[in-house]
ZADO-1210 file (C-alpha; in nm, 4 decimals, padded with zeros to 6 digits):
<atoms>
<atom x="00.0069" y="-00.0256" z="00.0343" code="MET" pos="1"/>
<atom x="00.1348" y="00.3523" z="-00.0890" code="ALA" pos="2"/>
<atom x="00.1556" y="00.6159" z="00.1998" code="PRO" pos="3"/>
<atom x="-00.1631" y="00.7902" z="00.2801" code="VAL" pos="4"/>
<atom x="-00.0366" y="01.1958" z="00.2468" code="THR" pos="5"/>
<atom x="-00.2471" y="01.5141" z="00.3638" code="SER" pos="6"/>
<atom x="-00.2230" y="01.8203" z="00.3243" code="ASN" pos="7"/>
<atom x="00.0779" y="01.8413" z="00.6073" code="ASN" pos="8"/>
<atom x="00.2959" y="01.5775" z="00.4804" code="THR" pos="9"/>
<atom x="00.3116" y="01.6832" z="00.1156" code="ILE" pos="10"/>
<atom x="00.5276" y="01.9747" z="00.1974" code="ALA" pos="11"/>
<atom x="00.7959" y="01.7950" z="00.2448" code="LYS" pos="12"/>
<atom x="00.7747" y="01.5066" z="-00.0707" code="THR" pos="13"/>
<atom x="00.7798" y="01.8646" z="-00.2580" code="ASN" pos="14"/>
<atom x="01.1256" y="01.9629" z="-00.0994" code="GLY" pos="15"/>
<atom x="00.9845" y="02.2610" z="00.1446" code="GLN" pos="16"/>
<atom x="00.9856" y="02.2498" z="00.5006" code="PRO" pos="17"/>
<atom x="00.8559" y="01.9912" z="00.6883" code="GLY" pos="18"/>
<atom x="00.5482" y="01.8832" z="00.8298" code="PRO" pos="19"/>
<atom x="00.3978" y="02.2015" z="01.1168" code="ARG" pos="20"/>
<atom x="00.2639" y="01.9629" z="01.3703" code="TYR" pos="21"/>
<atom x="00.4042" y="01.6335" z="01.3999" code="HIS" pos="22"/>
<atom x="00.0859" y="01.3659" z="01.5953" code="HIS" pos="23"/>
<atom x="00.1856" y="01.0412" z="01.8446" code="ILE" pos="24"/>
<atom x="-00.1586" y="00.8738" z="01.7810" code="TRP" pos="25"/>
<atom x="-00.2214" y="00.6450" z="02.0951" code="LEU" pos="26"/>
<atom x="-00.4852" y="00.3749" z="02.0029" code="VAL" pos="27"/>
<atom x="-00.5940" y="00.2597" z="02.2752" code="THR" pos="28"/>
<atom x="-00.9201" y="-00.0282" z="02.3984" code="GLY" pos="29"/>
<atom x="-00.9416" y="-00.3161" z="02.6255" code="PRO" pos="30"/>
<atom x="-00.7681" y="-00.6357" z="02.5643" code="ALA" pos="31"/>
<atom x="-00.9594" y="-00.8243" z="02.2239" code="GLY" pos="32"/>
<atom x="-01.0257" y="-00.4643" z="02.0743" code="CYS" pos="33"/>
<atom x="-00.7716" y="-00.4897" z="01.7852" code="GLY" pos="34"/>
<atom x="-00.5223" y="-00.2123" z="01.8812" code="LYS" pos="35"/>
<atom x="-00.1686" y="-00.3527" z="01.7472" code="SER" pos="36"/>
<atom x="-00.4313" y="-00.4818" z="01.3865" code="THR" pos="37"/>
<atom x="-00.5342" y="-00.1044" z="01.3821" code="VAL" pos="38"/>
<atom x="-00.1456" y="00.0551" z="01.4425" code="ALA" pos="39"/>
<atom x="00.0104" y="-00.2103" z="01.2557" code="LYS" pos="40"/>
<atom x="-00.2303" y="-00.0548" z="00.9176" code="HIS" pos="41"/>
<atom x="-00.1738" y="00.3219" z="01.0230" code="LEU" pos="42"/>
<atom x="00.1315" y="00.2559" z="01.0745" code="SER" pos="43"/>
<atom x="00.2080" y="00.0848" z="00.7220" code="THR" pos="44"/>
<atom x="-00.0818" y="00.3637" z="00.5214" code="ALA" pos="45"/>
<atom x="00.1110" y="00.6728" z="00.7333" code="LEU" pos="46"/>
<atom x="00.4526" y="00.5173" z="00.7164" code="ASN" pos="47"/>
<atom x="00.5018" y="00.6582" z="01.0182" code="LEU" pos="48"/>
<atom x="00.7247" y="00.4295" z="01.3165" code="PRO" pos="49"/>
<atom x="00.5081" y="00.2184" z="01.5007" code="TYR" pos="50"/>
<atom x="00.5621" y="00.1551" z="01.9304" code="ILE" pos="51"/>
<atom x="00.3756" y="-00.1835" z="02.0442" code="GLU" pos="52"/>
<atom x="00.3385" y="-00.1034" z="02.3984" code="GLY" pos="53"/>
<atom x="00.2958" y="-00.4178" z="02.5009" code="ASP" pos="54"/>
<atom x="00.6349" y="-00.4290" z="02.4427" code="GLU" pos="55"/>
<atom x="00.7342" y="-00.1800" z="02.7273" code="PHE" pos="56"/>
<atom x="00.5986" y="-00.3776" z="03.0057" code="HIS" pos="57"/>
<atom x="00.8735" y="-00.5198" z="03.2831" code="THR" pos="58"/>
<atom x="00.8887" y="-00.8821" z="03.3329" code="LYS" pos="59"/>
<atom x="00.7249" y="-00.8509" z="03.6451" code="ALA" pos="60"/>
<atom x="00.4189" y="-00.6999" z="03.4504" code="ASN" pos="61"/>
<atom x="00.4135" y="-00.8950" z="03.2228" code="ILE" pos="62"/>
<atom x="00.4124" y="-01.2864" z="03.4625" code="GLU" pos="63"/>
<atom x="00.1241" y="-01.0864" z="03.6552" code="LYS" pos="64"/>
<atom x="-00.1235" y="-01.0870" z="03.3639" code="MET" pos="65"/>
<atom x="00.0073" y="-01.4284" z="03.1997" code="ALA" pos="66"/>
<atom x="-00.1182" y="-01.5275" z="03.6145" code="ASN" pos="67"/>
<atom x="-00.4474" y="-01.3789" z="03.5551" code="GLY" pos="68"/>
<atom x="-00.2974" y="-01.1137" z="03.8243" code="ILE" pos="69"/>
<atom x="-00.4534" y="-00.7860" z="03.7372" code="PRO" pos="70"/>
<atom x="-00.1976" y="-00.4468" z="03.6932" code="LEU" pos="71"/>
<atom x="-00.2110" y="-00.2106" z="03.9863" code="THR" pos="72"/>
<atom x="-00.1779" y="00.1537" z="03.9452" code="ASP" pos="73"/>
<atom x="00.1867" y="00.1533" z="04.0654" code="ALA" pos="74"/>
<atom x="00.1761" y="-00.1179" z="03.7889" code="ASP" pos="75"/>
<atom x="00.1268" y="00.1269" z="03.4944" code="ARG" pos="76"/>
<atom x="00.3123" y="00.4606" z="03.6080" code="TRP" pos="77"/>
<atom x="00.6440" y="00.3577" z="03.5069" code="ASP" pos="78"/>
<atom x="00.4910" y="00.2118" z="03.1780" code="TRP" pos="79"/>
<atom x="00.2990" y="00.4592" z="03.0520" code="LEU" pos="80"/>
<atom x="00.5726" y="00.7048" z="03.1712" code="THR" pos="81"/>
<atom x="00.8181" y="00.4415" z="02.9133" code="ALA" pos="82"/>
<atom x="00.5772" y="00.4550" z="02.6720" code="LEU" pos="83"/>
<atom x="00.5133" y="00.8608" z="02.5793" code="ARG" pos="84"/>
<atom x="00.9696" y="00.9540" z="02.6329" code="GLU" pos="85"/>
<atom x="00.9387" y="00.6588" z="02.3898" code="GLU" pos="86"/>
<atom x="00.7199" y="00.8582" z="02.1105" code="SER" pos="87"/>
<atom x="00.8678" y="01.1874" z="02.1993" code="LEU" pos="88"/>
<atom x="01.2180" y="00.9991" z="02.1166" code="ARG" pos="89"/>
<atom x="01.0745" y="00.9049" z="01.7892" code="LYS" pos="90"/>
<atom x="00.9649" y="01.2340" z="01.7504" code="LEU" pos="91"/>
<atom x="01.3052" y="01.4085" z="01.8266" code="ALA" pos="92"/>
<atom x="01.5052" y="01.1184" z="01.5804" code="ASP" pos="93"/>
<atom x="01.2957" y="01.2648" z="01.3156" code="GLY" pos="94"/>
<atom x="01.0120" y="01.0709" z="01.2543" code="ALA" pos="95"/>
<atom x="00.6955" y="01.2616" z="01.1657" code="GLU" pos="96"/>
<atom x="00.4481" y="01.1581" z="01.3620" code="GLY" pos="97"/>
<atom x="00.3930" y="00.7228" z="01.5489" code="VAL" pos="98"/>
<atom x="00.1587" y="00.5520" z="01.6373" code="VAL" pos="99"/>
<atom x="00.1108" y="00.3174" z="01.9543" code="LEU" pos="100"/>
<atom x="-00.1004" y="00.0789" z="02.1174" code="THR" pos="101"/>
<atom x="-00.1620" y="00.1033" z="02.4830" code="CYS" pos="102"/>
<atom x="-00.4607" y="00.0303" z="02.7076" code="SER" pos="103"/>
<atom x="-00.5207" y="00.3085" z="02.8761" code="ALA" pos="104"/>
<atom x="-00.7620" y="00.2603" z="03.0900" code="LEU" pos="105"/>
<atom x="-00.8516" y="00.4644" z="03.2812" code="LYS" pos="106"/>
<atom x="-00.9048" y="00.8583" z="03.2598" code="ARG" pos="107"/>
<atom x="-00.5206" y="00.9327" z="03.4805" code="LYS" pos="108"/>
<atom x="-00.4137" y="00.6958" z="03.2957" code="TYR" pos="109"/>
<atom x="-00.4325" y="00.8478" z="02.9772" code="ARG" pos="110"/>
<atom x="-00.3259" y="01.1714" z="03.1019" code="ASP" pos="111"/>
<atom x="00.0363" y="01.0272" z="03.1743" code="VAL" pos="112"/>
<atom x="00.0939" y="01.0357" z="02.8021" code="ILE" pos="113"/>
<atom x="-00.0935" y="01.3449" z="02.7943" code="ARG" pos="114"/>
<atom x="00.1779" y="01.5161" z="02.8705" code="VAL" pos="115"/>
<atom x="00.3728" y="01.4686" z="02.5814" code="ALA" pos="116"/>
<atom x="00.2920" y="01.8246" z="02.3904" code="PRO" pos="117"/>
<atom x="00.3878" y="02.0103" z="02.7225" code="TYR" pos="118"/>
<atom x="00.7852" y="01.9402" z="02.5670" code="TYR" pos="119"/>
<atom x="00.7179" y="02.0640" z="02.2461" code="SER" pos="120"/>
<atom x="00.4742" y="02.2524" z="02.1558" code="HIS" pos="121"/>
<atom x="00.4364" y="02.1226" z="01.7354" code="ASP" pos="122"/>
<atom x="00.2652" y="01.7635" z="01.9339" code="VAL" pos="123"/>
<atom x="-00.0352" y="01.6948" z="01.8782" code="VAL" pos="124"/>
<atom x="-00.1926" y="01.3654" z="02.0296" code="LEU" pos="125"/>
<atom x="-00.4697" y="01.1798" z="01.9790" code="HIS" pos="126"/>
<atom x="-00.6193" y="00.9131" z="02.1199" code="PHE" pos="127"/>
<atom x="-00.7806" y="00.6479" z="01.8814" code="ILE" pos="128"/>
<atom x="-01.0127" y="00.4343" z="02.1544" code="TYR" pos="129"/>
<atom x="-01.1495" y="00.1234" z="01.9915" code="LEU" pos="130"/>
<atom x="-01.4510" y="-00.0411" z="02.2079" code="HIS" pos="131"/>
<atom x="-01.7445" y="-00.3378" z="02.2258" code="ALA" pos="132"/>
<atom x="-01.9167" y="-00.5446" z="02.4077" code="PRO" pos="133"/>
<atom x="-01.8054" y="-00.7351" z="02.6496" code="GLU" pos="134"/>
<atom x="-01.8737" y="-01.0664" z="02.4744" code="ASP" pos="135"/>
<atom x="-01.7170" y="-00.9791" z="02.2314" code="ILE" pos="136"/>
<atom x="-01.3863" y="-00.8638" z="02.2686" code="LEU" pos="137"/>
<atom x="-01.4540" y="-01.2195" z="02.5247" code="LEU" pos="138"/>
<atom x="-01.4871" y="-01.3982" z="02.2205" code="GLU" pos="139"/>
<atom x="-01.1792" y="-01.2346" z="02.0732" code="ARG" pos="140"/>
<atom x="-00.9249" y="-01.3215" z="02.3240" code="VAL" pos="141"/>
<atom x="-01.0118" y="-01.6697" z="02.3820" code="GLY" pos="142"/>
<atom x="-00.9533" y="-01.7154" z="02.0185" code="LEU" pos="143"/>
<atom x="-00.6299" y="-01.6095" z="02.0581" code="ARG" pos="144"/>
<atom x="-00.3113" y="-01.8415" z="02.0905" code="LYS" pos="145"/>
<atom x="00.0304" y="-01.8009" z="02.3173" code="GLY" pos="146"/>
<atom x="-00.0712" y="-01.4421" z="02.3876" code="HIS" pos="147"/>
<atom x="-00.0181" y="-01.3693" z="02.7615" code="TYR" pos="148"/>
<atom x="-00.3358" y="-01.1635" z="02.7921" code="MET" pos="149"/>
<atom x="-00.5669" y="-01.4440" z="02.8916" code="GLY" pos="150"/>
<atom x="-01.0237" y="-01.4337" z="02.8298" code="ALA" pos="151"/>
<atom x="-00.9890" y="-01.3892" z="03.2473" code="ASN" pos="152"/>
<atom x="-00.8066" y="-01.0355" z="03.1946" code="MET" pos="153"/>
<atom x="-01.1324" y="-00.9181" z="03.0078" code="VAL" pos="154"/>
<atom x="-01.3544" y="-00.8670" z="03.2023" code="HIS" pos="155"/>
<atom x="-01.0387" y="-00.7136" z="03.4529" code="SER" pos="156"/>
<atom x="-01.0189" y="-00.4846" z="03.2182" code="GLN" pos="157"/>
<atom x="-01.4082" y="-00.3401" z="03.1784" code="PHE" pos="158"/>
<atom x="-01.4122" y="-00.3522" z="03.5655" code="SER" pos="159"/>
<atom x="-01.1900" y="-00.0763" z="03.5693" code="ILE" pos="160"/>
<atom x="-01.2777" y="00.0840" z="03.2078" code="LEU" pos="161"/>
<atom x="-01.3138" y="00.4726" z="03.2055" code="GLU" pos="162"/>
<atom x="-01.4735" y="00.5410" z="02.8883" code="PRO" pos="163"/>
<atom x="-01.3323" y="00.8707" z="02.7191" code="PRO" pos="164"/>
<atom x="-01.6095" y="01.1361" z="02.7939" code="THR" pos="165"/>
<atom x="-01.7270" y="01.4309" z="02.6006" code="ALA" pos="166"/>
<atom x="-01.4424" y="01.6849" z="02.7192" code="GLU" pos="167"/>
<atom x="-01.1495" y="01.4392" z="02.6395" code="GLU" pos="168"/>
<atom x="-01.1875" y="01.6312" z="02.2733" code="THR" pos="169"/>
<atom x="-00.8677" y="01.4100" z="02.1435" code="ASP" pos="170"/>
<atom x="-01.0193" y="01.0926" z="02.1311" code="VAL" pos="171"/>
<atom x="-01.1547" y="00.9260" z="01.8224" code="ILE" pos="172"/>
<atom x="-01.3400" y="00.7154" z="01.8752" code="SER" pos="173"/>
<atom x="-01.4309" y="00.3239" z="01.6894" code="ILE" pos="174"/>
<atom x="-01.6210" y="00.1021" z="01.7005" code="ASP" pos="175"/>
<atom x="-01.4516" y="-00.2500" z="01.6236" code="VAL" pos="176"/>
<atom x="-01.7523" y="-00.4809" z="01.6751" code="SER" pos="177"/>
<atom x="-01.7838" y="-00.4668" z="01.2802" code="ARG" pos="178"/>
<atom x="-01.5655" y="-00.6232" z="01.0113" code="PRO" pos="179"/>
<atom x="-01.2142" y="-00.5488" z="01.0789" code="MET" pos="180"/>
<atom x="-01.1568" y="-00.4642" z="00.7043" code="GLU" pos="181"/>
<atom x="-01.4455" y="-00.1423" z="00.8012" code="ASP" pos="182"/>
<atom x="-01.2182" y="-00.0701" z="01.1230" code="VAL" pos="183"/>
<atom x="-00.9587" y="-00.0389" z="00.8904" code="LEU" pos="184"/>
<atom x="-01.0866" y="00.2093" z="00.6304" code="GLU" pos="185"/>
<atom x="-01.2668" y="00.4290" z="00.9040" code="ASP" pos="186"/>
<atom x="-00.9832" y="00.4435" z="01.1062" code="SER" pos="187"/>
<atom x="-00.7348" y="00.5691" z="00.8289" code="LEU" pos="188"/>
<atom x="-00.9830" y="00.7452" z="00.7201" code="ASN" pos="189"/>
<atom x="-01.0324" y="00.9555" z="01.0083" code="LYS" pos="190"/>
<atom x="-00.7514" y="01.0204" z="01.1325" code="VAL" pos="191"/>
<atom x="-00.6323" y="01.1806" z="00.7769" code="VAL" pos="192"/>
<atom x="-00.9367" y="01.3630" z="00.8779" code="GLU" pos="193"/>
<atom x="-00.7908" y="01.4489" z="01.1846" code="LYS" pos="194"/>
<atom x="-00.4137" y="01.5539" z="01.0376" code="MET" pos="195"/>
<atom x="-00.5758" y="01.7733" z="00.7445" code="ASN" pos="196"/>
<atom x="-00.8139" y="01.9613" z="00.9913" code="GLU" pos="197"/>
<atom x="-00.4934" y="02.0345" z="01.2035" code="THR" pos="198"/>
<atom x="-00.2766" y="02.0872" z="00.8631" code="ALA" pos="199"/>
<atom x="-00.4984" y="02.3750" z="00.8131" code="SER" pos="200"/>
<atom x="-00.6133" y="02.5582" z="01.1194" code="SER" pos="201"/>
</atoms>
C-alpha cells in the first residue's frame, strides 16, 4: 500500500519545509479490541514508526497478567511514562509522527500520555479509542494462541475501564464490533481527516 499523505505531509515531499505538526496516534481500548491490528495498519498506511505498548511492560507486569493478576496503578506508571518518552524520542529522531498501542483504560492513564505535547508545541496527541461489547472481546481473546493476556483479563479490564468522556476532545472513537476491514478503513479515514484539519488550522 502506498503511504497516505495529508496536507501536512505533502509539503515535505515537494521539497518544502517539513510538517508544522507531529502527531502521536495512541490506539487504545481493552484487550481484544484490535489495537495492534489497527495500529500496524495506520503505521503502514501513513509510513510512520510503530510502537507496540506490550513490549514495554516489565517482566514482572507480564508475569502478573499471564497469571491472571490485574495490574495496579503503581504497576502502570513507569510503563506509561516509558511509552510517552519513546514516542517523543521517535519524533526527536526525525519521525513525522508515531503510532503506538496502550490500553489506557483510565482517564488518569491517558493524562500521563497527555503530558507529551507540553514538551514540544508542535506535537499533537490523539487517542483512537476502540470499543465493543465485552462479550465480543471475550470471544476474540479466547481465540488467541500464545498471548499472555487471557480471556479472564478482559473482564478485569472492563471492571476498571473509564470510557473517554465528551470533554476529552483529543479522542477519536471507533466501534470495532464490525468486520475488521471496515474498522481499518474507518480508522484511517478519520486519522487523515484529523491530520488535514490540524494542518489547516
